[in-house]
N, C-alpha and C positions, 0 to 999 in steps of 0.2 A: 863303175865308181871303184876307185884302190882301195885298199886296207888304210890308207893313211885318212882318205877322204871319209871313209865310214866311221872311223874313231873321232874325228872333229864334229862329226855329222851329229853323232852321237852325245858328245859334249855340249852341242850347241843345242839339241833336242831337250838336253837335262836343262837346262838355263832357259828356255823357252817355258818349259813346263813350269820352273820356279816364279818367273815372272808372272804367267798367268792366274798362278795361286794368290801369288801377292797383289797383283791388281786387283781381284776381286775380292780377297780378303779386306784389303784398305776400303773398297766400296762399301761391304757389308758393316764394317765397325763404323763409318760415319752413318750409315742408316739404324744402326742399334743406338749412337750416340743422340742423332736425331729424334729418333723416338722417346728415349729417355729424357730428354730435355723436354719435349712438347709434353711428357705426361708430368715432369717437374714443374712447368709453368702451370699448367693446370690445377695441379694441387695448390702452389702458391694464390692462386685466384680463388680459389675455393676456403683454402685456411682464410686468407686474408678475408673474405667475405663473413664467414661463421665468426672469426674472431670480433670482427667490427661488430655483426650481430649480438656477440653475447657483450661486449660493453653496452651498446645501446640499450638492452635488455635491462642492465642496473640503472640505467637513468628513469626505466619505466614500469620499475615495481619487481624486478625479478629477484632483485638483491644479490644476495650471497652466490647463489645458482648460478647465475649469470656472468657473475664475477669468476667464479670459479674454472667456468667453461670458458673465458674468455683470455684467462691466464695460461691456461693449457693449451690452446691452440694458438695463442701467439708464440709460447714459447717453442713449439713444433716448426711453427712458420719461420722462428727464429734460426732453431737449426738449420733448415731446408737452405733459408737464403744464406746463412753461414760457408753451406756447402755450396752451392752455387758460386760464391764468390772468389772462392777458393781453387775451384775447379769449374773452367770454363767449357764445358762441354760442345758447346758451340763452335768455340775457336777449334776444339780439337778434332771434333768432323771436320771441318774446314779443311785440316790439314790433312786428315786421311783423303779428302776429295781431290787436293791438291797431288797429294802422293800416286793415287790414281791413275790419275792426269798423266804425269809423268812418267808410271810405269806404262802407260796404254801404249804411247809411241816406241820405247823401248820395246813392248812384244810385239808389236807391229814389225819394227826393223828386225828383231828376232826370227819372225817368219819370214819374211823377205828373205833373210841370209839361207833358212832352210829351202826355199825354194829354189835359189840360186845354187846350193850345193846341188841339190838333186838335180836341175839342169845340166849341170856339169861345166859350165861356160866360164866359172871364176877358177883361177888359180889359187893353191892352198895358201900361198904367203896371203893373198887378198882377203882369204877366207879367215886366215888368223889375225889379219890387220882389222876389220871389221869384228871379229870375235871380242878383241882384246879391248876396240874402241866402246862397245856396247857394254863390258863387263866394267871400265870406268864409268859409262852414264849410268851404269844399275848403281854403283858405289856412290855415287852422288845423289841419286834419288833415295837411297835407301839411309843414307845420311841424314837428310833432310827431313825422314817421315815419323810421325808418333810408332809407337810401339803396336803393335796388332793385338787382339784378345783370342784367346780359344775358343770364344764363342761366335766373334767374326770367321775365324779359320774354318770353324765347323759349318757355320752356314754358307761360306764360301764352295767348300767340299760337295754341299748338298745342292746350291746350284749348278756349280760343274759337273757332276756324277749323275746325280737324279735327275735335275730339271734342264740337264744338258743346254746350261748355258754357254755360249762360246760355240756351239753346233748349229747347223743347217744343212736341212735336205734340199737338194737340185733344186727342188720346186718353190722351196722357200727362198732360195737367193734368186732363182729365175723372177721371182714377183717383183724384185728392185730393180732389175736392169731391163735397159732397151730392147727392143724385140731383136737388134742383132747380136746382141752380147748371150742371150738365153742358150741354153743345152738342152732341152724338154723341147717335145715336138712341136711346139710352135717355134722355137728357134731354128730347129732344123728346115722349116721352110724358106727360110729369108735362102735367097742365092737360085731360087728353082723361081722365081717370076711370083710368087705367092705371097700376098701380103694379109 
């Protein structure tokens, strides 16, 4: 590989790394929002039940205590409902999922480009052309996606670095492949008349 190809490969590798992180961060942001939404919905149900119980208790003799509890709980519920009315976490989570989906295909295209660069059978002009097209696709994906959070980024970082999301051993990959495509011991038996 000549020096120009190494430089372009370095740039494409950087882009690939950023897309891997962006993809995983959008996935984690969606997970965070959906979890938070689930907790809020559960809180709304509990507060509604307690508010109803407080109001009903005033009719059955608890008087001022039941009414006071009902007022406090209904005020908290009102605040929670107002928050979820103006901030639709489900919709934002869906936008994060869509961004992750859009970034997934671009990530795979960058990986394929890196493979082609390493094989060495693609001209530098063709590599530049594909890199520039992917950069434009990235711009469109990023322009339509919601902002990510620091918490989402940290969860993505943990998943990619510590939990090794996106990495597989040869035996893990072999488990998904037909016998003819395996690299392990079983795969090497093909072609020698053994099945």
